C-alpha positions as CSV (number, residue, x, y, z in Angstrom):
1,M,-34.3,-36.1,-4.5
2,T,-31.2,-34.0,-4.0
3,A,-30.8,-30.6,-5.4
4,P,-29.1,-30.5,-8.8
5,M,-26.3,-28.3,-7.5
6,D,-24.9,-26.7,-4.4
7,E,-25.6,-23.1,-5.4
8,K,-24.0,-21.5,-2.3
9,R,-20.8,-23.5,-2.8
10,F,-20.7,-22.6,-6.5
11,L,-21.2,-18.9,-5.7
12,S,-18.6,-19.0,-3.0
13,N,-16.0,-19.8,-5.6
14,F,-16.6,-16.4,-7.2
15,V,-16.4,-14.1,-4.2
16,G,-14.9,-10.9,-5.7
17,L,-15.3,-12.3,-9.2
18,E,-19.0,-12.1,-9.5
19,D,-18.7,-10.6,-13.0
20,L,-17.4,-14.0,-14.2
21,I,-20.4,-16.0,-13.0
22,A,-22.7,-15.4,-16.0
23,P,-19.9,-15.9,-18.7
24,V,-18.9,-19.2,-17.1
25,I,-22.5,-20.4,-16.9
26,N,-23.3,-19.2,-20.4
27,K,-20.3,-20.9,-21.9
28,F,-21.3,-24.2,-20.3
29,L,-24.9,-23.8,-21.5
30,E,-23.5,-23.1,-25.0
31,V,-21.2,-26.1,-25.2
32,S,-23.0,-28.7,-23.1
33,P,-25.5,-29.7,-25.9
34,S,-22.6,-30.5,-28.2
35,L,-20.9,-32.5,-25.4
36,M,-24.1,-34.4,-24.8
37,D,-24.5,-35.1,-28.5
38,Q,-20.9,-36.4,-28.6
39,I,-21.7,-38.8,-25.8
40,R,-24.9,-39.9,-27.5
41,Q,-23.1,-40.5,-30.8
42,S,-20.3,-42.5,-29.1
43,I,-22.9,-44.7,-27.5
44,A,-24.7,-45.2,-30.9
45,A,-21.4,-45.9,-32.6
46,K,-20.5,-48.4,-29.8
47,D,-17.2,-46.6,-29.4
48,P,-16.0,-47.1,-25.8
49,E,-12.9,-44.9,-26.2
50,A,-15.0,-42.0,-27.6
51,L,-17.5,-42.5,-24.8
52,R,-14.8,-42.4,-22.1
53,R,-13.2,-39.3,-23.6
54,C,-16.5,-37.4,-24.2
55,A,-17.9,-38.3,-20.7
56,H,-14.6,-37.1,-19.2
57,S,-14.8,-33.8,-21.0
58,F,-18.4,-33.3,-19.9
59,K,-17.5,-34.3,-16.3
60,G,-14.8,-31.6,-16.3
61,A,-17.2,-29.0,-17.7
62,V,-20.0,-29.7,-15.2
63,A,-17.7,-29.9,-12.2
64,N,-17.5,-26.1,-12.1
65,F,-21.1,-26.1,-10.8
66,Q,-20.9,-28.2,-7.7
67,T,-23.3,-30.7,-9.0
68,N,-22.3,-34.0,-7.5
69,T,-25.0,-36.0,-9.2
70,C,-24.2,-34.8,-12.7
71,I,-20.5,-35.4,-12.0
72,E,-21.3,-38.9,-10.8
73,R,-23.5,-39.7,-13.8
74,A,-20.7,-38.5,-16.2
75,R,-18.2,-40.6,-14.2
76,D,-20.4,-43.6,-14.6
77,L,-20.4,-43.1,-18.4
78,E,-16.6,-42.6,-18.3
79,R,-16.2,-45.9,-16.4
80,I,-18.4,-47.7,-18.9
81,G,-16.2,-46.5,-21.6
82,E,-13.0,-47.5,-19.7
83,E,-14.5,-51.0,-19.1
84,K,-15.7,-51.3,-22.7
85,T,-19.0,-52.6,-21.5
86,L,-21.5,-50.5,-23.4
87,D,-24.7,-52.4,-22.5
88,S,-25.5,-50.1,-19.7
89,A,-24.5,-46.9,-21.5
90,P,-28.0,-45.9,-22.9
91,A,-29.6,-46.1,-19.4
92,A,-26.6,-44.3,-17.8
93,F,-26.9,-41.6,-20.5
94,R,-30.6,-41.1,-19.8
95,L,-29.8,-40.5,-16.1
96,L,-27.2,-37.9,-17.1
97,E,-29.8,-36.3,-19.4
98,E,-32.3,-36.1,-16.5
99,E,-29.7,-34.4,-14.3
100,V,-28.7,-31.9,-17.0
101,T,-32.4,-31.1,-17.6
102,R,-32.8,-30.4,-13.8
103,L,-29.6,-28.3,-13.8
104,A,-30.1,-26.1,-16.8
105,P,-32.9,-23.9,-15.5
106,I,-31.0,-23.2,-12.3
107,L,-27.9,-22.2,-14.2
108,T,-30.0,-20.0,-16.5
109,R,-31.6,-18.2,-13.5
110,I,-28.2,-17.7,-11.8
111,A,-26.7,-16.3,-15.1
112,R,-29.6,-13.9,-15.4
113,E,-29.1,-12.7,-11.8
114,Y,-25.5,-12.0,-12.4
115,Q,-25.6,-10.9,-16.1
116,D,-25.0,-7.2,-15.6
117,R,-22.9,-7.2,-12.5
118,K,-19.6,-5.4,-12.9
């Protein structure tokens, strides 16, 4: 199983800006549950356009963290919405949830490590 994120690559984007690491992570951790709920609701409502839009928003938010698998899972949901074929959406969403569950503790740890850096 691949690592949930490329931590070195993520941190390399913040060289000289280490004080921004914790706020960026904390903002994602704050908004990601709502984004995931919106995806879940769009699947339940069988609304492909909402699914496409919500998955796209989540993909953009998670892309900051160099997490290729999460990005790909969100892209899968976005594609499902574009193609208006929602049959596979619940399974695809479960895969995204699994990746987010793997990612969250890593992000939390990194945010703690960088919380008080100025």
